[in-house]
FIKE-106680 format. One line per field, with one value per residue (C-alpha): residue number from 1; residue in three letters; z, y, x. Coordinates in steps of 0.5 Angstrom, whole numbers. Layout:
n	NUM:... .
res	ALA:... .
up	Z:... .
north	Y:... .
east	X:... .
# end
This chain:
n	1:2:3:4:5:6:7:8:9:10:11:12:13:14:15:16:17:18:19:20:21:22:23:24:25:26:27:28:29:30:31:32:33:34:35:36:37:38:39:40:41:42:43:44:45:46:47:48:49:50:51:52:53:54:55:56:57:58:59:60:61:62:63:64:65:66:67:68:69:70:71:72:73:74:75:76:77:78:79:80:81:82:83:84:85:86:87:88:89:90:91:92:93:94:95:96:97:98:99:100:101:102:103:104:105:106:107:108:109:110:111:112:113:114:115:116:117:118:119:120:121:122:123:124:125:126:127:128:129:130:131:132:133:134:135:136:137:138:139:140:141:142:143:144:145:146:147:148:149:150:151:152:153:154:155:156:157:158:159:160:161:162:163:164:165:166:167:168:169:170:171:172:173:174:175:176:177:178:179:180:181:182:183:184:185:186:187:188:189:190:191:192:193:194:195:196:197:198:199:200:201:202:203:204:205:206:207:208:209:210:211:212:213:214:215:216:217:218:219:220:221:222:223:224:225:226:227:228:229:230:231:232:233:234:235:236:237:238:239:240:241:242:243:244:245:246:247:248:249:250:251:252:253:254:255:256:257:258:259:260:261:262:263:264:265:266:267:268:269:270:271:272:273:274:275:276:277:278:279:280:281:282:283:284:285:286:287:288:289:290:291:292:293:294:295:296:297:298:299:300:301:302:303:304:305:306:307:308:309:310:311:312:313:314:315:316:317:318:319:320:321:322:323:324:325:326:327:328:329:330:331:332:333:334:335:336:337:338:339:340:341:342:343:344 .
res	MET:PHE:PHE:SER:PRO:ARG:ILE:GLN:LEU:LYS:PRO:LEU:ILE:GLY:LEU:CYS:ARG:ARG:THR:SER:THR:ALA:LEU:GLU:ALA:GLY:ILE:ASP:VAL:ARG:THR:VAL:PHE:ALA:ARG:GLU:ALA:ASP:ARG:ALA:THR:GLY:HIS:LEU:ARG:ARG:HIS:LEU:LEU:GLN:ILE:SER:ARG:ASP:LEU:ALA:GLN:GLY:GLU:SER:LEU:ALA:ASP:ALA:LEU:ALA:PRO:THR:ALA:ASP:TYR:PHE:PRO:LEU:LEU:PHE:ARG:GLU:LEU:ILE:GLU:VAL:GLY:GLU:GLN:THR:GLY:GLY:LEU:ASP:ALA:VAL:LEU:LEU:GLN:LEU:ALA:GLU:HIS:TYR:GLN:THR:ARG:LEU:SER:MET:ARG:ARG:VAL:PHE:LEU:ALA:ALA:ILE:ALA:TRP:PRO:LEU:ALA:GLN:LEU:GLY:ILE:ALA:LEU:GLY:VAL:VAL:GLY:PHE:LEU:ILE:TRP:ILE:MET:GLY:ILE:LEU:PRO:LYS:MET:PRO:GLY:ASN:GLU:SER:ILE:ASP:ILE:LEU:GLY:PHE:GLY:LEU:ILE:GLY:ASN:ARG:GLY:LEU:ASN:ILE:TYR:LEU:THR:PHE:LEU:ALA:VAL:ALA:GLY:ALA:VAL:VAL:TRP:LEU:VAL:LEU:ARG:ALA:ILE:GLY:ARG:GLY:MET:VAL:TRP:ALA:ARG:PRO:ILE:GLN:ARG:LEU:VAL:LEU:ARG:LEU:PRO:GLY:PHE:GLY:ARG:PRO:LEU:GLN:THR:MET:ALA:LEU:ALA:ARG:LEU:ALA:TRP:SER:MET:HIS:LEU:THR:MET:SER:THR:GLY:MET:ASP:VAL:ARG:ARG:ALA:LEU:LYS:LEU:SER:LEU:ARG:SER:THR:ARG:ASN:ALA:ARG:TYR:ILE:ASP:GLN:ILE:PRO:ALA:ILE:ASP:ALA:GLU:ILE:LEU:ALA:GLY:ASN:SER:ILE:HIS:GLU:ALA:PHE:CYS:SER:ALA:GLY:GLY:TYR:PRO:VAL:ASP:PHE:LEU:ASP:SER:LEU:VAL:VAL:GLY:GLU:GLN:SER:GLY:LYS:ILE:VAL:GLU:SER:MET:GLY:VAL:LEU:SER:ARG:GLN:TYR:GLN:GLU:GLN:ALA:ARG:LEU:ALA:LEU:ALA:ALA:LEU:THR:MET:LEU:ALA:GLY:TRP:ALA:VAL:TRP:VAL:LEU:VAL:ALA:ALA:LEU:ILE:ILE:MET:LEU:ILE:PHE:ARG:ILE:PHE:SER:PHE:TYR:LEU:ASP:ALA:ILE:SER:GLY:ALA:MET .
up	-44:-39:-41:-45:-42:-38:-36:-29:-24:-24:-32:-31:-25:-28:-36:-32:-28:-34:-39:-34:-33:-41:-43:-37:-39:-46:-51:-56:-54:-60:-58:-51:-54:-59:-53:-49:-54:-55:-48:-47:-47:-48:-49:-47:-52:-58:-56:-55:-62:-64:-61:-63:-70:-70:-66:-72:-77:-73:-69:-62:-55:-53:-61:-60:-54:-57:-61:-55:-52:-44:-44:-40:-35:-37:-31:-36:-42:-40:-36:-42:-47:-41:-41:-48:-49:-43:-43:-37:-39:-35:-29:-30:-32:-25:-21:-24:-23:-15:-15:-18:-13:-7:-10:-11:-4:-1:-5:-3:5:4:0:5:11:9:6:12:14:7:7:13:10:4:9:12:5:3:10:8:1:4:8:2:-1:5:5:0:1:8:9:8:15:16:11:5:7:5:11:11:17:14:12:5:1:-2:-1:-6:-12:-15:-8:-9:-16:-14:-8:-12:-18:-13:-10:-17:-19:-12:-13:-20:-18:-13:-18:-23:-18:-16:-24:-25:-19:-21:-28:-27:-30:-29:-26:-20:-17:-13:-10:-9:-5:-1:2:3:8:12:19:19:12:9:13:11:3:3:6:2:-4:-2:-2:-10:-11:-7:-10:-17:-17:-15:-20:-26:-23:-23:-31:-33:-35:-36:-29:-31:-35:-28:-24:-28:-28:-21:-19:-24:-21:-14:-17:-11:-14:-9:-12:-19:-19:-17:-23:-27:-21:-20:-27:-28:-22:-25:-32:-29:-27:-19:-15:-14:-7:-8:-13:-8:-2:-7:-8:-1:2:3:10:13:11:5:3:8:4:-3:0:3:-4:-8:-5:-4:-10:-9:-10:-13:-6:-2:-6:-5:2:4:-2:3:10:6:4:12:13:8:11:17:13:10:17:20:13:13:19:19:12:16:22:16:14:20:22:16:18:26:22:18:24:29:23:22:29:30:24:26:33:31:27:32:37:31:31:38:38:32:36:42 .
north	-19:-16:-9:-9:-3:-5:0:2:0:8:9:2:2:9:6:0:5:9:4:0:6:8:0:1:6:3:6:3:0:2:9:8:6:11:16:13:14:21:22:18:19:16:7:7:12:8:1:4:8:0:-3:3:1:-6:-5:-1:-6:-11:-14:-16:-13:-20:-20:-12:-14:-20:-15:-12:-17:-16:-9:-11:-16:-23:-23:-17:-20:-27:-23:-19:-25:-28:-22:-21:-28:-28:-21:-18:-14:-8:-12:-15:-9:-6:-12:-11:-4:-5:-11:-7:0:-5:-7:-1:2:-4:-2:6:3:-1:5:10:6:4:11:14:8:8:16:13:8:14:19:13:11:19:20:14:17:23:21:18:24:28:23:25:32:31:32:26:22:22:18:21:15:17:18:11:13:7:2:0:3:8:15:22:22:16:12:15:13:6:6:9:4:-1:2:3:-4:-7:-2:-5:-12:-11:-7:-13:-19:-15:-14:-21:-22:-18:-21:-28:-29:-37:-35:-31:-36:-40:-33:-32:-39:-37:-30:-34:-38:-33:-33:-27:-26:-33:-33:-25:-26:-34:-29:-24:-29:-33:-27:-26:-32:-33:-26:-29:-35:-32:-27:-32:-38:-33:-31:-38:-40:-46:-49:-52:-45:-41:-45:-43:-36:-36:-39:-35:-29:-30:-28:-33:-38:-44:-43:-42:-48:-52:-51:-57:-61:-58:-58:-65:-67:-64:-67:-74:-72:-70:-65:-57:-59:-65:-63:-57:-62:-67:-60:-59:-52:-50:-48:-51:-46:-45:-52:-53:-46:-51:-58:-53:-49:-55:-60:-54:-52:-45:-45:-38:-35:-39:-36:-29:-30:-33:-27:-22:-25:-27:-19:-17:-22:-19:-12:-14:-19:-13:-8:-14:-15:-8:-7:-13:-10:-2:-6:-10:-4:-1:-6:-4:2:0:-5:1:7:1:-1:7:8:1:3:10:8:4:8:13:7:6:13:14:7:9:17:12 .
east	16:20:21:14:10:4:-3:-2:-7:-10:-12:-14:-19:-21:-22:-26:-31:-32:-33:-38:-42:-43:-45:-50:-53:-54:-48:-45:-39:-35:-37:-34:-27:-27:-28:-23:-18:-19:-18:-12:-5:2:2:-6:-8:-4:-8:-15:-14:-12:-18:-23:-21:-22:-29:-30:-29:-34:-30:-31:-28:-24:-21:-19:-16:-12:-7:-5:-1:1:-1:-7:-7:-9:-15:-18:-17:-20:-26:-27:-28:-33:-37:-39:-41:-46:-48:-46:-40:-42:-42:-36:-32:-35:-32:-26:-25:-27:-21:-16:-17:-17:-10:-9:-11:-6:0:-1:-2:4:8:7:8:15:17:21:25:27:29:33:36:38:41:45:48:49:53:57:58:60:65:69:69:71:78:80:81:83:91:95:97:105:107:104:98:91:87:82:77:72:77:74:80:74:77:76:73:76:72:66:65:66:62:55:56:56:49:47:48:45:39:38:38:33:29:30:28:21:20:20:17:10:11:11:17:20:27:24:19:25:27:19:19:25:21:15:20:22:20:14:13:11:4:1:4:0:-7:-6:-5:-11:-15:-14:-16:-22:-24:-21:-26:-32:-32:-29:-34:-41:-39:-41:-33:-30:-29:-21:-21:-23:-19:-13:-14:-16:-9:-5:-8:-5:2:4:10:7:0:2:7:0:-4:-2:-4:-10:-12:-11:-15:-21:-20:-20:-27:-26:-29:-26:-25:-21:-17:-15:-14:-9:-5:-4:-1:-9:-13:-19:-24:-22:-23:-29:-32:-31:-35:-40:-41:-40:-45:-50:-49:-47:-41:-40:-44:-39:-33:-36:-37:-29:-27:-30:-27:-20:-21:-21:-15:-11:-11:-10:-4:-2:-1:4:7:9:11:16:19:20:23:27:30:30:35:39:41:42:47:50:51:54:59:60:61:66:70:71:72:78:81:81:85:90:92:93:96:101:102:105 .
# end
């Protein structure tokens, strides 16, 4: 599950949009997926070919998607099944395409904003590696001692190999943690909870999670999905440990016959405007519409939260670069003073 391939957002968006358009035009689902399989490549082609064969044998799309396991997102698979049952598969696919397009756009904005700070960090780390290597070819000091400007004991090719190995291990650890959080691994949740407590990071991440929650509740409930199933799926879609951990408690409240508003109140940690929308929606019988309005409001707040999060991430990288440069300056200055003291 951890290393299994998953569909990327861009091809998923294209698949949702093209399939929605074709189904709305009245084209049979078997023909649609046969065409998609012909145009796809790699893992996507293999899965679409299997789906196309299952559809040709008379299976439903939801049943055909089941053997693909986690290749397609859980939200996608669950809503496909509901869309087939309600006869609104084309509309569900279109809304899914818009949802994934929003996620892709926000990801691109974030990566573009932190690209330059990360490039600066890479340059700074490269300078350290160059200094380690160059010290190995410089003439030795009196007493046959190698010059160690940085004071790390890393000199020449051997020191450079150790340094590069350390960077590779650190990068692998960061990649594994980010991948684990993205895939909802249980062991990564304490790390995510710790990040949510960091000043400046917790609120933007919470706002972005609430935007996904409101949108998912709007979509799942508009399809006629069972309330318990809809809430579980919506809470999972946040990919936020705080809300995923609340699934059992909220589900128990609903099973006990309490309202959605009461279930979320008992779980705690939700803003007043979110809870007020639930109250109004349940009392008026228009909870789908209330979640739709709230979703649009939170989407705008999520964009502002992403901007704040991007700025904080950029500053964090810049602080790391500055600390590295300052450390190098002090190390070199200390080496210079030691050299003068030794000469005197």
